[in-house]
N, C-alpha and C positions, 0 to 999 in steps of 0.2 A: 504494500500500500504506500509506504513512504517513497518508494522509488518513482511513483507516479504523481506525487504532490506537486513537484516542481513543474512538470509538464502541464498539469491542470491549472496551476497558477498562471503560467504564461498564456495558456489558452483563454482563461477568463479575462486577463488584461487585454489580449488582442481583441476580444469581443467588445469590451468597453471602449477601447480606442476607436474601433470601427463605428460604434454607435455615436461616439463623441463627434465624429465628422458627418455621418450619414443622416442622423435624425434632424439636425438643423437644415441640412440640404433639402430634405423633403418636407420641411415645415412642421415637424412633429416634436420639436424641442425648443426651449428658451435658454437664455443665458444662465439662469439658476441651475437648470439640469446639467448644463455643461460644466459649471463650476463644481457641482457635487461629484460628477463623474471624474473630473480631473483630480480633485483633491483626494478622492477615495483611492485612486491608483497611487498617487504620490505617497500618501500615508501608509498604504498597504505594504510598501517596500520595507519599512521599518518593522512592521508586524511580521512579515515573512522572514526577515533575518532573525528576529527573536524566536520565532517558532522553529526555525532551522537549528538554532543553537540548542534549544530545549530537546528536540527530537534526535538530532544527529550527534550531539555531545562531542564536539571537537576537543582535541587535547588542549588547545589554546583558545579560550573564549574571548579574551579581551580585544583582539583585533576585530572580531565580528561585532562585539558590543560597541566599539568605536564607530564602525561602519553603520550600525543601526542608529547610533546617536546622530551621525551625520545625516542620514536619511530622514530622521525625525526633524532635524533642523530645516531641511528642505521642505518636508511636508507641512510643517507649521508655517514656514514662510509662504508657501503656496496658498494656504488657507487665509492667512492675514492679507496677502496681496489681493486675492480674489474678493474677500469681504470688503476691503477698503475701496478697491477700484471698480469692481463690478456691482456690488450691492450698495455701498455708501456713496459711490461716485466721487471719491476723493481723487484729486488731480495733482497731488504733491509729487515732486521728483523723488523725494526720500521719505520712507515711512518706516515703521517698526518692523515691517516685513524684511527690510534689507538687513537688519541686525540678525534675524534668524537665518537668512540665506548665507550671510558672510560667516556666521559661526559654524556653518555646516562644513565648509571647505577644510579648515584645520583638523576637524574631527575625522573626516574622510582620509586626509593625508596621514594623520597619526595612525589610523587603522591599517593603511597600506604599508606604512613604514614598519609597523609591528610585524606584519606578515613577512616583509623582506628580511627582518632580523631573525625570524624563526626559520625561514626557508634556507637562508644562506648566512649563518652566523659569523662566518669568517670574512676576510677582506677579498671581495670580488671585484678586482680592478677593471676587467673588461665591462662588467655591467655598469659600474659607476661612470666610467669614461663614456660609454655609449649613451647612457642616460643624460650625461652632461652635454654631449654634442647635440642631442635632440632638443634639450631644454634651452640651450643658448640660441640655437637657430630659431626655435619657436618664439623665444623671448624677443629677439630682434624684430621679427615680423610683427609680433604683437605690439611692441613699442612704436614701430613706424606707422602702423595702419590702424591701431585701436587705442593703445594707452595714451600716446602723445596727443592725438587729436582730441581725445576725451578730456585729458587733464588740462589742456590749454584752450578749451572752448570758452571764449570770452563771454558768450551770451548766457552761460550757465553759472549759477552761484557756485562759489568755491567749495562749499561743503558737499553740494550735490556732485560736483566734478570729482572730488576725492572719493566719494562712495562708489560712483560709477567706474572710476579707474581701478578701484580695489578688486572688482570682479575679475578682470583679465589677469591681474597680478596673482590672485589666488588660484586662478585656473592654471597658471604657469607652475605654481607650487604643486598642485595636484598632478599636472603632467609629468613633472620631474620625478616624483615618487612613483607614479604609475609606470613610467618607462623603466625605472630601476627594477620594479617588480616583474614586469613582463619580460625584460631582457635577462633576468637573473636565472639562477639554477632552480631546480625543482620540477616535480611532475606537472605536466600540462593536462590536468583533469578537465572534465566537463564543467565543473564548478569554477575552475580557474579561468576557463575560456569565457564563461558567462560573465564573470567578474570583469575581465578585460574588455569584453564587448560593451558592457554597461558603462564603463569609464570612458571608452571611446565615444559612445553616443552622447554622454553627458558633456564632454569637452567640445564635441562638434556642435551641439545645440547651443552651448554658451557662446561659442565663437560666432556662429551665425546671428544669434540674438544681439551680441555686442555690435557687430557690423551693421545690422539693420537699424538698431537703435541710434547709432551714430549718424546714419544716413536719413533718419527720420521716417523710415518706411515700415517699422515693426507694427504688427497688429495682433491683438489678442485672438486666441483660437485659430492661429495660423498653423501651417504644416510643421513649424518648428516644435510646437507642443508635442507632436508625436514622438520626436526624438527624446524629449525629456521623459515622457511616459514610458517609452520602451527602455530607456536607461534605468529607470527605477525598477521596472519589471525584471530586467536582467540581473540587477544586483540582488533583488529578493530571491529570484530563482537560484542564484549561485549559492545562497545559504540553504535553500531547501533541497538541493541535490545531494545524494549520499556521499559523493566524492568531496564535499566541502571539508570533511575531516582530514583529507590528505593535503589540503592547501597549506596548512600550517606545519606540515611535517618537514623535518630537515632533509635536504636533498642528499642522497647517498653518493652523488657524482657531481662533477663540475657542470656548469651550465653550458648551453650551446654557445660557441664562440664565433668563428669566422664563416658562418654559413652564407650561401649566396644571397638569400633573402635579407639577411642582416646587413651584409655589405651594401646591397642596393639601398636599403633604408638609410644607412649612415651616409652614403654618397649623396642621396637626395637632400638630407638634412644639411650637409656641409655646403652644398651648392645653392641652397635657398638664400643664404645671406647675400652673396654677391649678386644673385639674380634679382633680389629685391632692390638692391642699390641701383642696378642698371635700370630697372623698371621706373624707379623714382626719377632717375636722370632723364630718361626718355620722355617722361611726363612733365618735366620741368618743375617738379616739387622739391621741397627741402630734402637734402640728402642725409641728414642726421649723421654727419661725418664722425663726430667723436664716439657716439654709441656704436655705429657700424664698424668703425676701426677696431674698437675694443672687442666687439663680438668676433670679428674675423681673426684677430690675433689669438683670442681664446680658442676658437675652433681649430686654428692651425696647430697650436700647442697640443690640444687634445688629440688631433689626428696623429701627430708625431708620437705622442705617448701611447696611442693605441697601436701603432706599428711596432713600437718597442715591446709592448705587452704580447703582441702576436708572435714576434720573433722568440721571445723568452718562452712562450707557451709551446711553440713548435719544438724547441730544444727539450723542454720538460716532457712533452708527450713522447719523445723518442726513447726516454728511459723510464717513464712512469706510466703505470696502468691507470686509465682514466676512471675506472669504477672504484677500485680499492685503494689507490694511492701508493701501491707497492711498486717495486722496480719491475721492469719488463723482462721477458725471457732473453731478449737480446742483451740487455745490460748484464743479466746473470751470467750468460755465456762468456762475455768479455771479462767480467770479474773473476770467473772461474779460471780462465787462462792466465790472468795476471797473478792470482793468488797461488796457482799451482807452481809458477816459476819463483814466487817470492818465499813461500813457506815450505821449506824442505822437510820440516818435522811433521807435517800433516795438514790436510784440508778435508773437512767433512761435508757431506751433502745429504740433505733430507728432501725427499719428494713426497708430497702429500696429495691425497685425493679425497674429496668430500664424499662420504658414502651415501649412495642412493639419492644423489642430488637431483636427478631427473624427477623423482617422485615429489620432491619439494617444489620444483617448478610447476609440475602438473597440478599439484594440489593448491598451491598458494599463489601461482602466477609468477611472472618474471620479476615483478616488483618485490615479492617475498623472497625469491631466489637471490636477487641482488642484495637484499638485507643480510641474508645468510653469508654471502661471500664477503661483504664488507665487515661483518662482525668477526668472521674467521680471520680475516686479514688483521683486524685490530688486535685480536688475542695473540696472533703470531708475533706481532711486533713486541708485545709485552712479555712473552714467554721465552724468547730467544735471548742470547747473550748480547751485551753491547758490542757493536761492531759487526755483528752477523748481517748478511745480506738476505732480505726476505723479498721474494718475487712471486708474481702471479705467472705460473708456468703455462697456463692455457686453460680456458673454460673454468672448471672447478678444481684444477690442479694448482698447487703451490710448491715452492721450493725454498729451502733455506741453505745458504752457503755459510759454513763455519770455518773461517780461516784459523789456522794454528790449533785446531782441536785435536784431542786425543780420542782413542776409541771409546773409553768409558764416558768421556764428556759428551761425545756424539750420542750415545745411548741415553744418557741422563736428559739431555735437551729434547730428544725425540719423544721420550716417555712423558716428560713434563708438558710438551705440546699436546700429545694425545689426550692426556687427562684434562688439561685445561680447556680443551674444546668440548669434550664429552660430558664433563661434570655439570655444566651450567647451560640450561636451555637458551635458545635464541629467539627473540621476538621477530616474527615474520610480518606482523601488523600489530596494531595497538591492543588487540584482544587475544592474540594467539601466540603461544610459545611452542617451539619444537626442539627436540633433542637431536643434535647433530654430532656425528662421529667422523673420524678421519682414519684412513689407512695410510701407513707411513713406510717408505722404504729408505734405508740408510746405507751409505757406502763411504769408504774412507781411503784417501790417498796418503801414504803408499800401502796401508794395511791390506786393502782389498783389491786394488787395481794398480797398474803401473803408470797410467797417464790420465790426464784430465778428460780426454776423449772417452775413455772407457768408464770414467767415474759416473757420468750421467747415465750411461747405458746400464751399468751395474745397479745403481740406485733404482732405476726404473724396473728392472727385473725383480728386485726385492719388494718394490711396491706392488707389483703384480702378484707376488707370492702372498703378501699380506691380505690382498683382496680375495684371493682364492682360498685362503685358510680361514675365512670367516669375517674379515673386515674388523675395524676398530682395534687395530693392533700395530705394533712396530716390528718389522723384520729387518735384520741387519745382514748385509752380504757376508759371504764366507771369506775368510782370509785367503790371501794368495798362497799357493802351495810353495813350500820352501824348496 
């Protein structure tokens, strides 16, 4: 039943939006009925988010509560605006409705920022730089075409100008945080996409409204209202969808980086600034040289920084597994060759395979399987010796290179790893724990083989023997015959 609530909610809002426009068109509605329909949809978004928190029980409630508070501010603002302008026929430029509207933006931004910190608690340089490029480019356009004309409109009282200019400024704040969320790491669930779609519709509607209001052509009950209504519906549906619980979960892997779509988006954002300056020059308008210069310089520095991050990321990816953060197989093989030449007294190698991993994937999905792999990787790092090389060897296989180890030391570390993984269940989701075991094959240079080439092959044979003899055990290779 819960899985259908979000779809039913979207369907109900779509019907109300259709009636909002169709009934007046056929002469079956008045202004009051339109006001009631609009305000009902606007306030329903807050109710939907609170209902979603209650029924879905996300691990982190505060981000969603802040989003609900932001939607409440918007809904109250809509009610006050409609009551004053449509019912009481108040014609003031600034009313108490503006206070409610303006308070909603920081609340929405705070909720989105909270989501960012929970999804990617570390330092995500690509996401921050990309969001900065988009925000600066949008900020320049907003300043040139909306904020500046609004703030310096001589025919409007100063207080009214300040309030009207505050809207696009707060839109930029919301855009910067939303871009950071959308471009960061984390699973792209249906709830996440509904949230992103709602924010996009909201910012688009605000921009169109600001432009129309500046030109003096905005009218109530216009097509722009549909964007605001659908934005509210999308935000409410995002909280009602069962996948909303995953929106606040920490990402097990790095976020998407230099994808083609992302590069196209960044290229467009970087080119908008000089394009806007050229457009103003051709029209003979003021060029806003100081602001445009500062924005272009900031964009240039961010692009250079982004290139540096990409170069560093490529080097990192060559030696680091994207999912687990361990070293790659290629790095392990290079380290094995180097350590074999450096340590004449011994080099140990452990090869591990997660037992029955396919069953974990089939039962709990790839997301659950990824959680298992990441947790096994984390425990491996804690259970081995300082200086040992831990790598993801392939799929559900891992390897540990132990430079300068002795035979007994190799066995102790291998057994410690086996027990450390088997003794504590692993969470595949917020409600399910599974017990995972590993089979381990161990080999030692020079005790068991004569070369580093044979070391991997011998450890792999020992791993195969561990799996064949019942799994969840350590098998050590036989010593070289004297």
